[in-house]
C-alpha positions as CSV (number, residue, x, y, z in Angstrom):
1,M,5.2,-9.4,-17.5
2,F,4.0,-6.9,-15.1
3,I,4.2,-6.3,-11.5
4,T,2.4,-3.7,-9.1
5,T,0.2,-3.4,-6.0
6,R,-3.0,-1.6,-5.8
7,D,-1.5,1.2,-4.0
8,P,1.2,2.6,-3.8
9,A,1.2,3.1,0.9
10,I,2.0,-0.6,-0.1
11,N,5.3,0.2,-2.0
12,I,6.6,2.9,0.7
13,A,5.7,0.3,3.3
14,R,8.0,-2.8,1.1
15,V,10.9,0.2,1.2
16,K,10.4,0.9,4.1
17,Q,10.9,-2.7,5.9
18,R,13.4,-3.9,3.4
19,V,15.7,-0.2,4.7
20,Q,14.6,-1.8,8.3
21,S,15.3,-4.4,7.8
22,E,17.3,-6.0,5.0
23,K,19.7,-2.4,5.1
24,G,18.7,-1.7,1.5
25,H,18.9,2.0,0.4
26,D,16.1,4.4,1.2
27,V,13.8,5.7,-1.4
28,P,12.1,9.0,-1.1
29,Q,7.8,8.6,-0.3
30,E,7.5,11.7,-3.1
31,K,9.3,9.1,-6.3
32,I,7.7,6.1,-4.9
33,I,4.1,7.4,-5.0
34,E,5.0,9.4,-9.0
35,R,7.0,6.8,-9.9
36,Y,3.4,4.5,-9.3
37,F,1.3,6.6,-11.1
38,R,2.7,7.1,-13.6
39,C,4.1,3.2,-14.6
40,M,0.3,2.8,-13.7
41,G,-0.1,6.1,-16.3
42,Q,1.1,4.2,-19.3
43,L,0.0,0.7,-19.0
44,A,-2.4,0.6,-21.4
45,E,-0.6,1.3,-24.1
46,A,1.9,-0.9,-22.8
47,V,-0.8,-3.4,-22.4
48,H,-1.7,-2.5,-27.0
49,I,2.0,-3.0,-28.2
50,A,2.9,-5.8,-26.1
51,D,1.5,-10.1,-27.7
52,I,1.4,-11.4,-25.0
53,V,1.3,-10.1,-21.0
54,K,0.8,-10.8,-18.0
55,I,0.1,-8.4,-15.1
56,Y,-0.1,-9.5,-11.1
57,D,-0.9,-7.7,-8.0
58,N,2.0,-8.4,-5.8
59,S,-0.6,-6.6,-3.1
60,G,-0.9,-9.9,-0.7
61,E,1.5,-12.2,0.5
62,H,1.7,-14.4,-3.8
63,P,1.5,-12.7,-6.5
64,V,-2.4,-12.6,-8.1
65,L,-2.4,-13.2,-12.0
66,V,-5.0,-10.6,-12.4
67,F,-4.5,-10.0,-16.5
68,Y,-4.1,-12.0,-19.0
69,K,-3.7,-11.6,-23.0
70,P,-2.5,-14.2,-24.7
71,F,-0.5,-14.3,-28.4
72,Q,-3.8,-13.3,-31.1
73,E,-5.9,-14.4,-28.3
74,D,-8.5,-12.2,-26.2
75,P,-7.5,-11.2,-22.4
76,V,-9.0,-12.4,-19.7
77,M,-9.1,-11.4,-15.9
78,L,-9.3,-11.7,-12.5
79,N,-13.6,-11.3,-11.7
80,S,-14.5,-8.8,-9.3
81,E,-14.5,-10.8,-6.3
82,Y,-10.9,-11.0,-6.9
83,R,-9.3,-7.8,-8.4
84,D,-8.9,-4.9,-7.4
85,D,-10.6,-1.3,-8.8
86,W,-6.6,-0.7,-10.0
87,V,-7.3,-3.4,-12.9
88,D,-10.6,-1.7,-14.4
89,T,-9.3,1.7,-13.4
90,Y,-5.6,1.6,-15.7
91,L,-6.4,-1.2,-18.1
92,V,-9.2,-2.4,-18.9
93,N,-11.2,1.1,-19.6
94,P,-8.2,2.9,-21.0
95,L,-8.0,0.3,-22.8
96,L,-11.8,-0.1,-23.7
97,R,-11.9,4.0,-24.5
98,S,-8.9,4.1,-27.3
99,G,-10.5,0.9,-28.9
100,S,-7.7,-1.4,-28.0
101,L,-10.4,-3.9,-26.8
102,D,-14.0,-4.8,-28.3
103,G,-15.9,-5.1,-24.8
104,Y,-14.8,-6.2,-21.8
105,P,-12.4,-9.6,-21.2
106,E,-14.0,-12.2,-19.8
107,E,-14.3,-12.3,-16.5
108,L,-12.7,-16.0,-14.4
109,D,-12.0,-16.8,-11.0
110,V,-8.9,-17.8,-9.5
111,D,-9.9,-21.5,-10.1
112,E,-10.7,-21.2,-13.7
113,M,-7.9,-18.8,-15.0
114,Q,-5.7,-21.6,-13.4
115,Q,-7.3,-24.6,-14.9
116,R,-8.0,-23.1,-18.3
117,F,-3.9,-22.4,-17.9
118,E,-2.4,-25.2,-16.4
119,G,-0.6,-23.7,-13.8
120,Q,1.5,-22.5,-16.1
121,F,1.9,-19.0,-13.9
122,I,3.0,-21.0,-10.7
123,S,6.3,-21.3,-12.5
124,D,7.5,-17.7,-13.5
125,F,7.8,-16.8,-9.2
126,E,9.0,-20.1,-8.1
């Protein structure tokens, strides 16, 4: 399972909020940005290696499943109306270039994703 945001600026804002409201520890902005891009640069390889993958975009109020690779089945992802460009930039396009994907994953809308997988992803965050 991998949880990320569409932009490191979201992570920076959340760290600042945590420090101000909850007395959490601060992290330098440069470190947040560096870690974000390093992690995103390794995402496709991690997906290639793993047998089962759930990737969530936590940019909004609630995490949204944007990519799912079931065991020994073709992966699926949210369609472009619902997912941000980072999914293609850091995940799908590198997987296609490396030959890890035979073709573009099937795209589903939110309702199709929930129907197909019977809401099993909601329990990940309860």
